[in-house]
C-alpha positions, 0 to 999 in steps of 0.5 A: 906813510914814511915821513920826509925826515925819515928819508933824509936820515936814510940817505944821509946814513947811506952816504956816511956808510959809504964814506966809512967803507972807503975809509974817507973822512969829511976832510978827505972828502972835501979834498976829493970833491975839490979835485973834481971841481966841487968846492965845499967846506968841511963844516958844510959837508958835516952839516949836510950829512948831519941834517940829511939835507943835500941834493942828489947832485951832491950825493952823486958828486961825493960818490964820484969823488970817492970812487964808488960806482954803486949806491947800496940801499941795504 
């Protein structure tokens, strides 16, 4: 059985990879999130991605903010 922390790490890595593909830094992500009405601090974003503990809504907001329409699971 896959441990919960394994899933958290996997999802965090998926989001980090998408940010890297788009060339978006955490600071830029915070700005882009603010532009769509999601207020976050850079340190909070960094911690969420480091721990892998964030909601699906946060991940969806990040994808919307950076202009990604598809979540790549590979």
